[in-house]
SEKEPA-175109 format. One record per residue: x, y, z of N, C-alpha, C in turn; residue in one letter. Coordinates in Angstrom, 1 decimal. Atoms other than C-alpha are relative to their C-alpha. Example, Ala and Ser with C-alpha at 12.3 -4.5 7.8 and 13.67 -1.06 7.14 Angstrom:
2
{node {0.9, -1.2, 0.0}, {12.3, -4.5, 7.8}, {0.9, 1.2, 0.0}, A}
{node {-0.9, -1.1, 0.0}, {13.7, -1.1, 7.1}, {-0.8, 1.1, 0.8}, S}
//
This chain:
155
{node {1.4, 0.0, 0.2}, {23.1, 10.4, -18.1}, {-0.4, -1.4, -0.7}, M}
{node {0.4, 1.3, 0.6}, {21.1, 7.3, -19.0}, {-0.8, -0.8, 1.0}, G}
{node {0.7, 1.0, -0.8}, {19.7, 4.2, -17.5}, {0.9, -1.0, 0.7}, M}
{node {-0.8, 1.0, -0.8}, {21.1, 2.0, -14.8}, {-1.0, -1.2, 0.2}, A}
{node {0.9, 1.2, -0.1}, {19.7, -1.6, -14.7}, {0.7, -1.0, 0.9}, V}
{node {-0.4, 1.1, -0.9}, {20.0, -4.3, -12.0}, {-0.9, -1.2, -0.2}, A}
{node {0.8, 1.2, 0.3}, {18.8, -7.9, -12.7}, {0.3, -1.1, 1.0}, R}
{node {-0.1, 1.3, -0.8}, {18.2, -11.1, -10.7}, {0.3, 0.3, 1.5}, E}
{node {-0.1, 0.0, -1.5}, {17.7, -11.1, -6.9}, {0.5, 1.4, 0.4}, D}
{node {-0.4, -1.3, -0.4}, {18.0, -7.3, -6.6}, {-0.6, 0.3, 1.4}, V}
{node {0.5, -0.4, -1.4}, {17.8, -6.2, -2.9}, {0.6, 1.3, 0.4}, E}
{node {-0.4, -1.3, -0.5}, {17.9, -2.7, -1.6}, {-0.4, 0.1, 1.5}, L}
{node {0.3, -0.1, -1.5}, {18.2, -2.0, 2.2}, {0.3, 1.4, 0.4}, R}
{node {-0.2, -1.3, -0.7}, {17.9, 1.2, 4.2}, {-0.7, -0.1, 1.3}, R}
{node {0.4, 0.2, -1.4}, {17.6, 1.0, 8.0}, {-0.8, -1.3, 0.1}, A}
{node {0.8, 1.2, -0.2}, {14.7, -1.4, 8.6}, {-0.8, -0.3, -1.3}, D}
{node {0.7, 0.2, 1.3}, {13.4, -1.2, 4.9}, {0.8, -0.9, -0.9}, Q}
{node {-0.6, 0.9, 0.9}, {14.0, -4.0, 2.5}, {-0.9, -0.1, -1.2}, I}
{node {0.7, 0.1, 1.3}, {13.0, -4.0, -1.2}, {0.7, -1.1, -0.8}, L}
{node {-0.5, 1.1, 0.9}, {13.4, -7.1, -3.4}, {-0.8, 0.0, -1.3}, N}
{node {0.6, 0.1, 1.3}, {12.7, -7.4, -7.1}, {1.0, -0.8, -1.0}, T}
{node {-0.8, 0.7, 1.0}, {14.0, -9.3, -10.2}, {0.7, 0.9, -1.0}, E}
{node {-0.6, -1.0, 1.0}, {14.6, -6.2, -12.4}, {-0.3, 1.4, 0.5}, L}
{node {0.1, -1.4, -0.4}, {15.2, -2.6, -11.4}, {0.6, 0.9, -1.0}, L}
{node {-0.5, -1.0, 1.0}, {15.6, 0.2, -13.9}, {0.0, 1.4, 0.6}, E}
{node {-0.1, -1.3, -0.6}, {16.8, 3.6, -12.8}, {0.4, 1.0, -1.1}, Y}
{node {-0.3, -1.0, 0.9}, {16.6, 6.6, -15.1}, {0.7, 1.1, 0.7}, D}
{node {-0.8, -1.0, -0.7}, {19.3, 8.9, -14.0}, {-0.4, 1.5, -0.3}, T}
{node {0.5, -1.3, 0.3}, {17.8, 11.9, -15.8}, {-1.2, 0.4, 0.7}, Q}
{node {1.3, -0.3, -0.6}, {14.3, 11.7, -14.4}, {0.0, -0.4, 1.5}, T}
{node {0.0, 0.5, -1.4}, {15.3, 10.0, -11.1}, {-1.2, -0.9, 0.3}, E}
{node {1.1, 0.9, -0.2}, {12.6, 7.4, -11.6}, {0.5, -1.4, 0.0}, V}
{node {-0.3, 1.4, -0.1}, {13.0, 3.8, -10.5}, {-1.3, -0.8, -0.4}, V}
{node {1.1, 0.9, 0.5}, {10.8, 1.2, -12.3}, {0.4, -1.4, 0.3}, T}
{node {-0.2, 1.5, -0.3}, {10.4, -2.4, -11.2}, {-1.2, -0.7, -0.8}, M}
{node {1.1, 0.5, 0.8}, {8.3, -4.0, -14.0}, {-0.4, -1.4, 0.3}, P}
{node {0.4, 1.4, -0.4}, {8.2, -7.5, -12.4}, {-0.4, 0.0, 1.5}, G}
{node {0.4, 0.2, -1.4}, {7.4, -8.9, -9.0}, {0.9, 0.9, 0.9}, K}
{node {-0.7, -0.8, -1.0}, {8.4, -6.6, -6.1}, {-0.6, -0.2, 1.4}, V}
{node {0.4, 0.1, -1.4}, {8.3, -6.9, -2.4}, {0.7, 1.0, 0.9}, S}
{node {-0.5, -1.1, -0.9}, {8.8, -4.3, 0.3}, {-0.4, -0.4, 1.4}, Y}
{node {0.3, 0.3, -1.4}, {9.0, -4.8, 4.1}, {0.8, 1.0, 0.9}, E}
{node {-0.7, -0.8, -1.1}, {9.8, -2.6, 7.1}, {-0.5, -0.5, 1.3}, D}
{node {0.3, 0.5, -1.3}, {9.2, -2.9, 10.8}, {-1.5, 0.0, 0.2}, S}
{node {1.4, -0.2, -0.2}, {5.5, -2.0, 10.4}, {-0.9, -0.8, -1.0}, V}
{node {0.8, 0.7, 1.0}, {4.2, -3.5, 7.1}, {0.8, -0.6, -1.1}, M}
{node {-0.6, 0.6, 1.2}, {4.9, -5.6, 4.0}, {-1.0, 0.3, -1.1}, Y}
{node {0.7, -0.1, 1.3}, {3.8, -5.1, 0.4}, {0.6, -0.9, -1.0}, I}
{node {-0.4, 0.7, 1.2}, {4.0, -7.5, -2.5}, {-0.9, 0.4, -1.2}, N}
{node {0.7, -0.4, 1.2}, {3.1, -6.4, -6.0}, {0.5, -0.6, -1.2}, G}
{node {-0.4, 0.5, 1.3}, {3.3, -7.2, -9.6}, {1.0, 0.9, -0.7}, T}
{node {-0.9, -1.0, 0.5}, {5.2, -4.0, -10.4}, {0.0, 1.2, 0.9}, S}
{node {0.0, -1.2, -0.8}, {6.2, -0.7, -8.9}, {0.8, 1.1, -0.7}, A}
{node {-0.7, -1.1, 0.6}, {7.5, 2.7, -9.8}, {0.2, 1.1, 1.1}, Q}
{node {-0.2, -1.0, -1.1}, {9.0, 5.5, -7.6}, {0.8, 1.2, -0.6}, Y}
{node {-0.7, -1.2, 0.4}, {10.1, 9.1, -8.4}, {0.7, 0.7, 1.2}, S}
{node {-0.7, -0.7, -1.1}, {12.8, 10.5, -6.2}, {-0.2, 1.5, 0.0}, F}
{node {0.2, -1.4, 0.1}, {12.2, 14.0, -7.5}, {-1.4, 0.4, 0.6}, L}
{node {1.3, -0.3, -0.5}, {8.5, 13.9, -6.7}, {-0.4, -0.6, 1.3}, E}
{node {0.2, 0.7, -1.2}, {8.9, 11.7, -3.7}, {-1.4, -0.8, 0.0}, E}
{node {1.2, 0.7, 0.1}, {6.0, 9.6, -4.9}, {0.2, -1.3, -0.9}, S}
{node {-0.1, 1.3, 0.8}, {5.4, 6.1, -6.4}, {-1.3, -0.8, 0.1}, G}
{node {1.1, 0.8, -0.1}, {3.0, 3.3, -6.8}, {0.4, -1.5, -0.1}, S}
{node {-0.1, 1.4, 0.1}, {2.7, -0.5, -6.5}, {-1.3, -0.5, -0.6}, F}
{node {1.2, 0.5, 0.6}, {0.2, -2.5, -8.6}, {-0.3, -1.4, 0.4}, T}
{node {0.4, 1.4, -0.4}, {-1.8, -5.7, -7.8}, {0.6, -0.4, 1.3}, D}
{node {-0.7, 0.1, -1.3}, {-0.9, -5.6, -4.1}, {-0.6, -0.9, 0.9}, V}
{node {0.4, 0.7, -1.3}, {-1.1, -8.0, -1.2}, {0.8, 0.8, 1.1}, D}
{node {-0.6, -0.7, -1.0}, {-0.3, -6.1, 2.0}, {-0.4, -0.5, 1.4}, Y}
{node {0.3, 0.4, -1.3}, {-0.2, -6.7, 5.7}, {0.8, 0.7, 1.0}, G}
{node {-0.8, -0.6, -1.1}, {1.0, -5.5, 9.1}, {0.8, -1.1, 0.6}, L}
{node {-1.0, 1.0, -0.6}, {4.1, -7.3, 10.5}, {-0.5, -0.3, 1.4}, V}
{node {0.4, 0.4, -1.3}, {3.3, -9.3, 13.6}, {-1.5, 0.0, 0.3}, G}
{node {1.5, -0.1, -0.2}, {-0.5, -9.1, 13.1}, {-0.6, -0.8, -1.1}, S}
{node {0.7, 0.7, 1.1}, {-3.1, -11.0, 11.1}, {-0.7, 1.0, -0.9}, S}
{node {0.6, -1.1, 0.9}, {-4.2, -7.6, 9.5}, {0.7, -0.1, -1.4}, A}
{node {-0.5, 0.1, 1.3}, {-3.9, -8.0, 5.8}, {-1.0, 0.3, -1.1}, R}
{node {1.0, -0.4, 1.0}, {-5.5, -7.2, 2.5}, {0.6, 0.0, -1.4}, G}
{node {-0.4, -0.1, 1.4}, {-5.3, -6.6, -1.3}, {-0.4, 1.3, -0.5}, T}
{node {0.4, -1.2, 0.6}, {-5.5, -3.6, -3.5}, {0.5, 0.0, -1.5}, A}
{node {-0.5, 0.0, 1.4}, {-5.3, -3.0, -7.3}, {1.2, 0.9, -0.1}, T}
{node {-1.1, -0.9, 0.1}, {-3.0, -0.1, -6.7}, {0.2, 0.7, 1.4}, E}
{node {-0.3, -0.8, -1.2}, {-1.2, 1.6, -3.7}, {0.9, 1.1, -0.5}, V}
{node {-0.7, -1.1, 0.4}, {-0.1, 5.1, -4.4}, {0.6, 0.7, 1.2}, T}
{node {-0.8, -0.7, -1.0}, {2.6, 6.8, -2.2}, {0.3, 1.4, -0.4}, L}
{node {-0.2, -1.3, 0.4}, {2.6, 10.5, -2.3}, {0.9, 0.7, 1.1}, E}
{node {-0.9, -0.7, -0.9}, {5.1, 13.0, -0.8}, {-0.8, 0.5, 1.2}, A}
{node {0.7, -0.6, -1.2}, {4.3, 14.2, 2.7}, {-0.8, -1.1, 0.8}, G}
{node {0.7, 1.1, -0.8}, {3.3, 10.8, 4.3}, {-1.5, -0.1, -0.4}, D}
{node {1.4, 0.1, 0.5}, {0.2, 10.3, 2.2}, {-0.1, -1.3, -0.9}, H}
{node {0.2, 1.2, 0.8}, {-1.0, 6.9, 0.8}, {-1.4, -0.2, -0.4}, S}
{node {1.4, 0.3, 0.5}, {-4.0, 5.9, -1.3}, {0.0, -1.4, -0.5}, I}
{node {0.2, 1.3, 0.4}, {-5.2, 2.4, -1.7}, {-1.3, 0.0, -0.9}, L}
{node {1.1, 0.0, 0.9}, {-7.5, 1.7, -4.7}, {-0.6, -1.4, -0.1}, H}
{node {0.7, 1.3, 0.0}, {-10.1, -1.1, -4.8}, {0.6, -1.0, 0.9}, H}
{node {-0.7, 0.8, -1.0}, {-9.0, -2.7, -1.6}, {-1.0, -0.9, 0.8}, L}
{node {0.7, 0.9, -1.0}, {-10.0, -5.5, 0.8}, {0.9, 0.0, 1.2}, Q}
{node {-0.8, 0.1, -1.2}, {-8.9, -5.7, 4.4}, {-0.7, -0.9, 1.0}, F}
{node {0.5, 0.9, -1.0}, {-9.4, -8.2, 7.2}, {1.1, -0.2, 1.1}, T}
{node {-0.9, 0.5, -1.0}, {-7.8, -9.4, 10.4}, {-0.2, -1.5, 0.3}, T}
{node {0.4, 1.4, -0.2}, {-9.3, -12.9, 10.1}, {1.1, -0.9, -0.6}, C}
{node {-1.0, 0.9, 0.6}, {-6.8, -15.8, 9.5}, {-0.7, -0.8, -1.1}, P}
{node {0.6, 1.0, 1.0}, {-7.3, -18.2, 6.6}, {-0.4, 0.6, -1.3}, G}
{node {0.3, -0.4, 1.4}, {-8.4, -18.0, 3.0}, {-1.4, 0.6, 0.0}, E}
{node {1.3, -0.5, 0.0}, {-12.1, -17.3, 3.8}, {-0.3, 0.7, 1.3}, T}
{node {0.2, -0.8, -1.3}, {-12.3, -14.5, 6.4}, {-1.5, 0.1, 0.4}, P}
{node {1.3, -0.1, -0.5}, {-15.3, -14.2, 8.6}, {-0.6, 1.4, -0.3}, E}
{node {0.4, -1.4, 0.3}, {-15.4, -10.4, 8.1}, {1.0, 0.6, -1.0}, W}
{node {-0.8, -0.6, 1.0}, {-14.0, -8.3, 5.3}, {-0.5, 1.5, -0.3}, L}
{node {0.3, -1.4, 0.4}, {-13.9, -4.5, 4.5}, {0.4, 0.1, -1.4}, L}
{node {-0.3, -0.4, 1.4}, {-14.1, -3.6, 0.8}, {-0.2, 1.5, -0.2}, R}
{node {0.2, -1.4, 0.3}, {-13.7, -0.1, -0.5}, {0.6, 0.4, -1.3}, A}
{node {-0.5, -0.5, 1.2}, {-13.2, 1.8, -3.7}, {1.3, 0.7, 0.2}, K}
{node {-1.2, -0.7, -0.3}, {-10.6, 4.0, -2.1}, {0.2, 0.3, 1.5}, E}
{node {-0.4, -0.3, -1.4}, {-8.8, 4.5, 1.2}, {1.2, 1.0, -0.1}, L}
{node {-1.0, -1.0, 0.0}, {-6.8, 7.7, 1.6}, {0.5, 0.2, 1.4}, D}
{node {-0.6, -0.1, -1.3}, {-4.4, 7.7, 4.5}, {0.9, 1.2, 0.0}, L}
{node {-0.7, -1.2, -0.1}, {-3.1, 11.2, 5.4}, {0.7, 0.0, 1.3}, D}
{node {-0.7, 0.1, -1.2}, {-0.4, 10.6, 8.0}, {0.4, 1.3, 0.6}, F}
{node {-0.3, -1.4, -0.5}, {0.5, 14.3, 8.2}, {-1.1, 0.6, 0.8}, E}
{node {1.1, -0.5, -0.7}, {-3.0, 15.2, 9.3}, {-0.6, -1.0, 1.0}, E}
{node {0.5, 1.0, -0.9}, {-3.7, 11.9, 11.1}, {-1.4, -0.4, -0.3}, G}
{node {1.4, 0.3, 0.4}, {-6.9, 11.2, 9.1}, {0.0, -1.0, -1.1}, V}
{node {0.3, 0.9, 1.1}, {-8.1, 8.3, 7.0}, {-1.3, 0.3, -0.6}, G}
{node {1.2, -0.3, 0.7}, {-10.8, 8.8, 4.4}, {-0.3, -1.2, -0.9}, T}
{node {0.4, 1.2, 0.8}, {-12.7, 5.8, 2.9}, {-1.2, 0.4, -0.8}, V}
{node {1.1, -0.3, 0.9}, {-15.0, 6.0, -0.1}, {-0.5, -1.3, -0.6}, K}
{node {0.6, 1.2, 0.6}, {-17.4, 3.4, -1.3}, {0.3, -1.3, 0.7}, G}
{node {-0.4, 1.1, -0.8}, {-16.9, 1.0, 1.6}, {-1.2, -0.9, 0.3}, A}
{node {1.0, 1.0, -0.3}, {-18.8, -2.2, 2.4}, {0.6, -1.0, 1.0}, Q}
{node {-0.5, 1.0, -1.0}, {-18.4, -4.3, 5.5}, {-0.8, -1.3, -0.2}, L}
{node {0.7, 1.3, 0.3}, {-19.2, -8.0, 4.9}, {0.3, -1.0, 1.1}, R}
{node {-0.2, 1.1, -1.0}, {-19.7, -10.8, 7.4}, {-0.4, -1.3, -0.7}, F}
{node {0.2, 1.3, 0.7}, {-19.4, -14.4, 6.0}, {-0.5, 0.3, -1.5}, F}
{node {0.2, -0.4, 1.4}, {-19.4, -12.7, 2.5}, {-1.4, 0.5, -0.3}, D}
{node {1.3, -0.6, 0.2}, {-22.8, -11.1, 3.1}, {0.1, 1.5, 0.4}, I}
{node {-0.1, -1.5, -0.3}, {-22.9, -7.2, 2.9}, {-0.8, 0.3, 1.2}, P}
{node {0.6, -0.3, -1.3}, {-23.7, -5.9, 6.4}, {-0.2, 1.5, 0.1}, F}
{node {0.1, -1.4, -0.2}, {-23.0, -2.2, 6.3}, {0.7, 0.7, -1.2}, L}
{node {-0.5, -0.8, 1.2}, {-22.5, 0.3, 3.4}, {0.4, 1.4, 0.6}, Y}
{node {-0.5, -1.4, -0.4}, {-20.4, 3.5, 4.0}, {0.5, 0.7, -1.3}, L}
{node {-0.5, -0.7, 1.2}, {-20.3, 5.8, 1.0}, {1.2, 0.9, 0.2}, P}
{node {-1.1, -0.9, -0.3}, {-17.9, 8.2, 2.7}, {0.2, 0.0, 1.6}, Y}
{node {-0.2, -0.1, -1.5}, {-16.3, 8.2, 6.2}, {1.5, 0.5, 0.2}, M}
{node {-1.3, -0.3, -0.5}, {-13.3, 9.8, 7.9}, {0.2, -0.5, 1.4}, T}
{node {-0.3, 0.5, -1.3}, {-11.5, 8.5, 10.9}, {1.4, 0.3, 0.4}, F}
{node {-1.4, -0.2, -0.4}, {-8.4, 9.1, 13.0}, {0.9, -1.2, -0.2}, P}
{node {-1.0, 1.1, 0.2}, {-5.3, 7.0, 12.2}, {1.2, 0.1, 1.0}, I}
{node {-1.0, -0.1, -1.1}, {-3.2, 8.2, 15.2}, {-0.7, 0.4, 1.2}, D}
{node {0.5, -0.4, -1.3}, {-3.7, 9.5, 18.7}, {-0.6, 1.4, 0.0}, D}
{node {0.6, -1.4, 0.0}, {-4.8, 13.0, 17.7}, {-1.5, -0.1, 0.0}, R}
{node {1.5, -0.1, -0.1}, {-8.4, 13.9, 18.5}, {-0.6, 0.5, -1.3}, R}
{node {0.7, -0.5, 1.2}, {-10.9, 14.4, 15.7}, {-1.4, 0.5, 0.5}, K}
{node {1.2, -0.6, -0.5}, {-13.8, 16.7, 16.5}, {-1.2, -0.3, -0.9}, S}
{node {1.2, 0.2, 0.8}, {-17.4, 16.3, 15.3}, {-0.4, -1.4, -0.1}, G}
//
């Protein structure tokens, strides 16, 4: 029982998943992994870079803070203050921005207080969203749901 620590250029690989960090602490009693410094994650679909991360193997949940994220092979990218991963294929992005425009000053940008992606149900829910063109608010969406896969959504 206790704590296992890995330092300097720590890399974990599983199938197409790669996690890199400078410091990884694993509590063998609680089965919680903490990465208090820079952390990056990449798989065949997306990448995430954050200032810290934590994951509980018992609860199958975790979080990344101060995140830059994007889709591999696409210009789709964004930022979030926190990304929470919950058991059962469920992710929540807090205070996020998203665009597919290249460059530092995107032509369009979606901002939202919260984006909840429920991969089990195939539904995304956005709260407090604002669509901006050339940094001018164009459309406000206080609440909206949308499909995130090929399943139909009625109504």
